[in-house]
C-alpha positions, 0 to 999 in steps of 0.5 A: 361392705354390708351383710346385704352385699355378701347376701346379694353376691351369694344370691347372684351366684345361686341364680347363676348356678340354678340358671345354668342347670335349668338351661342345660336340662331344658336345652338337652331335653329339647335337643333330644326330642328334636332328634339330636344324638346324645353324643352331640348334646354332650359335646355342645349343649352340656359342655357349653351350657355349664360354661354359661355362668362364665359367659354371663359374668364376663359379658356383663363385666365387659359391658360395665368396663370391668375388664379385670373381672372378665379376664380374671374369670376366664383365666381363673376358671381355666386353672380351676377346671384343670387343677381343682375339678380334674383333681377332685374327679381323679381322686374319686376314680382314675379318669381313663380318657379316649384318644381324641381328647389326648391327640386333638382336644387337649392340644387345641386347648393348649394352642388357644391358650397360647393364642389368647396370651399372644393377643393379650401381651400388648395389654389389650385385646381389641375387637378384631382379635376377640372376633377371631377367638369367637370365630374359633368356637364356631369352627370347633363346634362344627368340627366336634359335631362332624367328628361325633357323627363318626364316633365308634367307641361303644363305651363313649356312646354308652356314657352319653346315651346313659346321661342324655337319652330321653323318652318321647312325651307330650306337649306338657314336657315340651312346655316345661323344658321351654320354660326351664330354658327361658327362666334359666336364661333370665336367672343367668342375666340377673344373677350375673349382674348381682355377682359382678356388682357385689364382687367389685364391692367386696374387692374394694372392701377387702383392698384386693384388686378386681383381678384377684376377685375374678381369679378366685371367688368369681372363677370358682363360683361360676365353675360350680356347674362344671364341678357338679357335672364332672364330679357326678360323672366320675362317681357314676363311672362316666369318666369320659364325660368328667374329663371332656367337660373340663377340657371342653369348657376351657376351650369354650372359655377362651374362644367364646367367653373371652371372645364375646367379652372382647367384642362387646367391651366398649374399647376392647379388653384391657389386660393388666400387667399382673395377668400378663406376667403371672396368671396367663403363664400359669394357665398355659403351664396348667394346660401344657402339663395336662398333656403328659399326664393324660398321655401316660396310660391314657388316664389321670390316676388318683395320685396325679389328681392329688397333685393337681388339687394340691397345686390349686391350693398352692396357687390360691395361697400364692394369690392371697399371700401376694395380695396381702404382701405377707412375710411368708411370701418369699419363703413360699416362692422358694419352696415352690420354685426350687422344690415342689415344681422341679420334683413334679416335672421330674416325676411327669418326665419319668412317667412319659419316659416309661410310657415310651419304653412300654410302647417300644417294648410292645412293638 
């Protein structure tokens, strides 16, 4: 591997991030000027736009027959979005969320996580299964728009108006936003090609599988727009956007990114035994644990954010130890299996029991 390979990988990552930012900015301004409400822009254009790097990379990987990068990118990004992004955002400020997220969006995320895993269990996601996932994102988007038209939460509306409302202006602004949209799309296409090709070269040089590279470097890299959106939103006090962006992106990744990747792959997506046996179950566990965490006081507290972030560090450490077959791997497994995980589950269970007790006392 040469310095040029690393440079081209970083260049591809930079083009993806910049392309996503320009596409989101241009599309959001255009949608606002066409009369689309800020709330709908936030639920669709921005949430999906921040996932456009995952889409570009996964489709490019699928077309090239690199299914491990496609699958690893989606699964790794979903784990990263919850553990890293929500963890960091909650560490900045406790993330209070609205009821719809707890009772609708998070259960949908859990459901589609199980659905995707079920499709992958036989080692392959064929085209009709991928098409079914993609049909799911069309239905979810239509439903989200329908629901947003009935949104009565003043605080939520204020957040989205503050973030996405724009003033009307002349033809120059229209031209600028159309240019941002077009150039952003070109950056996504070119950047994804650079990133996929050079990620594969880095994997070969390090002696790692393309799945590991997809789960770590590629997944974290393509999730940078979500990091920026959620962290900035948390700093500005727009906590609903911070959480909604991460949950919405996970749903989009599973339905749209994995769906379209499976549809364009020449022979469907082959799913490795490693992904089926470990990474998919971790993704599902992360999705499931989100529900009780949000259910307690309808927020992610700072200490819960710290736990989420610590688990991402532990997950990444496991992948590195496992790939290198390090001597510390058995000890690490025992500590996680018999110490950290049971203690976390017990803490979450106690929180849920306290919440139920408060509800009963209130009635």
